[in-house]
C-alpha positions as CSV (number, residue, x, y, z in Angstrom):
1,X,-40.3,-7.2,-0.5
2,X,-38.5,-4.2,-2.4
3,X,-35.4,-2.7,-1.3
4,X,-35.5,0.7,0.5
5,X,-31.8,1.8,0.4
6,X,-28.7,0.0,-1.2
7,X,-27.8,-0.9,2.5
8,X,-30.7,-3.6,2.3
9,X,-29.5,-5.2,-0.8
10,X,-28.7,-8.9,-0.1
11,X,-24.5,-9.8,0.1
12,X,-24.8,-11.6,-3.1
13,X,-24.9,-8.1,-4.7
14,X,-23.8,-5.7,-2.4
15,X,-20.9,-7.5,-1.5
16,X,-20.0,-7.9,-6.0
17,X,-21.3,-4.7,-7.2
18,X,-19.8,-1.5,-7.3
19,X,-21.9,1.0,-5.9
20,X,-23.5,2.7,-8.4
21,X,-24.3,-1.3,-10.2
22,X,-25.9,-2.1,-6.8
23,X,-28.1,1.2,-7.4
24,X,-29.1,0.2,-10.8
25,X,-29.9,-3.2,-9.2
26,X,-32.2,-1.7,-6.6
27,X,-34.2,0.1,-9.2
28,X,-34.6,-2.3,-11.1
29,X,-36.0,-4.9,-8.6
30,X,-38.2,-2.7,-7.1
31,X,-39.7,-1.8,-10.8
32,X,-39.8,-5.4,-11.5
33,X,-41.9,-6.4,-7.8
34,X,-44.3,-3.5,-9.0
35,X,-45.0,-4.9,-12.5
36,X,-45.0,-8.9,-11.5
37,X,-46.7,-8.0,-8.2
38,X,-49.0,-10.8,-8.8
39,X,-46.8,-13.4,-9.7
40,X,-46.0,-16.1,-7.2
41,X,-42.2,-16.7,-8.4
42,X,-41.6,-12.6,-8.0
43,X,-38.8,-12.8,-5.9
44,X,-37.0,-14.9,-8.8
45,X,-38.4,-12.6,-11.5
46,X,-37.6,-9.5,-9.7
47,X,-34.1,-10.6,-9.2
48,X,-33.5,-11.7,-12.9
49,X,-34.6,-8.7,-14.0
50,X,-31.9,-6.8,-11.6
51,X,-29.2,-8.5,-12.5
52,X,-30.2,-7.9,-16.5
53,X,-30.3,-4.0,-15.6
54,X,-26.5,-4.5,-13.8
55,X,-25.2,-6.3,-17.2
56,X,-26.9,-3.8,-20.0
57,X,-24.1,-1.6,-17.9
58,X,-21.5,-3.7,-16.2
59,X,-19.5,-6.6,-17.0
60,X,-17.2,-8.8,-15.1
61,X,-13.8,-8.4,-15.6
62,X,-11.9,-10.6,-13.3
63,X,-13.5,-10.5,-10.0
64,X,-14.4,-7.2,-10.4
65,X,-17.9,-5.6,-11.7
66,X,-17.0,-2.6,-14.1
67,X,-18.7,-0.5,-16.5
68,X,-19.0,-1.7,-20.1
69,X,-16.2,-0.4,-21.9
70,X,-13.6,-0.7,-19.1
71,X,-11.1,-3.3,-19.2
72,X,-9.3,-3.8,-15.8
73,X,-5.3,-5.6,-16.4
């Protein structure tokens, strides 16, 4: 089901992503839910789409997600 706020996101998202990346995930997930709501595997589809949206703007550097182009030592 769609998420109302970033506080509603699962810990696998909220516990690892910075706030802006969580907002990207939320928007992409909810949009995918609306677009693919007829599919019986909607939850998995929406999660894949949302993570894809995050990965277009962020990457993992060590244990942290940082904006693309940023490098954390």
